[in-house]
Steps between C-alpha positions, in 0.01 A plus 500: 500500500845585371657267757277216378596565138863499577461180708320323214774620244765362748326171534467470119858580445607239762279244336634566150859477628406180678366334181786596275763350726783326307500119459759255625753773599753372750626760762817386689527634857858549616600314821531831692128557462379149549664400816815364359329253267463602138134484376318540191145632430316427184251775399181397329157675421228452774277212530143525629370162637211532735162333561207729546158342604609167366619630169874466429653803340846456329668786329858549399648797313769335282566601150366267251679473162346361181618207289745708290675638814477197738390195321230254636296203402410388152203259464338338192152350519338311225127549470269201437248621237386145389168540649429850371335608176736688264309813532534508887865426521608879474251620762596209750875578453449867569292419805758263620773764450304757693435261790867403520596865509257565792640203693858625445416851609347350821820304553690836525681488168434806283547583140503126386542440135220251380484404140293257305701325229363281228727211369308321223193351650621552867472799717730594782497771759849642592521652838805713613491596866753765603667452838318175595718248670227257623423353156322197648239723679447705180446178288254364756293810514503567125407154394223417754145519354340587837138412405290536837180330548252416779328157487200367693497181697324208326248287664645148498293185460397348844718178448807714437426741775479221756842348414682800635393825659804670342424406140408826314443605147464845340328605189746515205300809358609802694227713670710804505826604300786727544362765264235571773782602739566876515821489703725242662753605775751323718433539872557335831230315689372669814456158653845327454708760322540279187521643155177494307335647190200729561250533200270783425227413262350722227129601516411214295733270676365616843139405408613149365714445819202594715275258327767229505561523869136531586429183305780300673479585862659208699676371184846545369585716196839397339728773365708381196799666343571343157301187573693455822302512831641761746240490783141395557357712789167415655238782444371607845267757389414697181778748399346802342779754559683400183831380662658168538835354616728227342696353792742202507854423561630790311827664539501890475652472151239238380204707621639811334561327166145344520347836553696656211412211264117532592522884443653466164256230380542170338722461198290441187722224365766266648870610482807277545845634601758385235791727572623664826832705551652781687636772267760763554462877412428553137711807509875453573644636815726747293184633322327550833805677650512731193125584538548582862811717420310678219211582737740632769700723255169637359363585840829659607513708177143620574577607847829665404317705232218598748738622760723687249209676316272567788727531804312471817171404316700223338619359839123492607419327174771234567364447859147461360630256252665279767171510697316409190725202432471382862124515503466324166743220595314451818162458307685258264595279794172541700259397211738305399605567135729263312758726344605408138721715283205641325353582842817687594467694173153606591629626843795688332253660260294620799815643661524720190152622549561567877791734387281656235255596768763678694628683196150625421458628853853662509462679170159638609650623824788662313251659251309653786821635653596664172161674506606666837309276737646440849629156581189382695259622235715351215506151668123515562410620145768274339358195654145606416569553132722183460254260654259490215771422251633239731167330565415490118837343415488241778131410450553436129797272588293314768222442230756355258647288789147363586445405134829309482430333844149387377355430838183365351703258285333597166626294217555800264747668748839368610507188718865430502660487843799716426291784353276487805806522725624807308145663537468410866831655614434792271151555655623480856804720420278779337261494773783545756655775282175687531515465876858600536488779235192669647526427873858399585684762280266777637567414866885474440484841331311652785744344745820622309360847441323554823741771643556683171 
């Protein structure tokens, strides 16, 4: 059992080191070690790109920086509210903003800044996308309305039907809409390997689709996206399982974008792109460098203080702190989290709480030693008495971070991206500090003091 635990810890450590590998770091190999020809190796984080059971899995572990640190795309859409009543405009704009945010998150851009701006009688939606270079793809995905509908084949008059066996017409009134779809996913056809979109209907949609296919056996049912026919398969038999497939001459990117658009729903009002530009970092390079320097100096000062005041225990605290930072950074890359300056501030705050946990443990251990306990008993009792205070402090901070992050998107709580970024990194950091303070620090103390 001990061997298994050690093996799992070793594998976890290797995975963390693998995911926090530096980006675009060139290593020059001298001619003596490269067979007489100088060579250069560029280090980058790992990339997972595999296909399992027909489903493509792509994952990289690069650091994603926010608009203030890296820059990105700035888009301005004008909303057409001419067909809406004045009392419905605010709800329609809010719904459009939420749908745009869901589409952007599916695109892979996190912490977007989406604002509704009123200029006189016109309304605009400003979208800032950190780290997005493919602006055209973002514009296409955000702007499409993606209203899915299924339509029955119409019976043509006999004189028209005899003119051409290929002449078909479909009912302009849809028999089934996209809001009856529970989930849409991009997949690959088991017949020809081409990309397709698989649909899973809701309970109500399953009943309507079963009725629709039962009534139209031997006929075609047309699938429309925004009034454009995508495909018109022939119903071979009633489909009661609640699944359907949209196939066509899709590329992988088109099928993925279509699935995202269907999942996020149709936009409640038309929007038109009126401005598009790439923007640089909102913070200057000098300010970013100063922030990094300040963080490094602060961390070094804390580590020096811990070693100077606690000696060997301080060295253990520094090792635990490095492990904590590595684990946290690995999680930031794996999720991934877009790091803004406010997000970095949340992480640095959690570093302080990680150190605070170690100080509580060490002071309890010293207190037990002053009472005459032997070292083993002092460590055991010190941890036991410090753990309650550590849990109380960290759980309180986690609760505050959850309120700031506002996962249920309540309107009376913060909804601003930078605040959520701060809350998310603080939440992950505090959770990791609990793990390192209670588990890692204890194991390191047992390792260092095993022979004493």
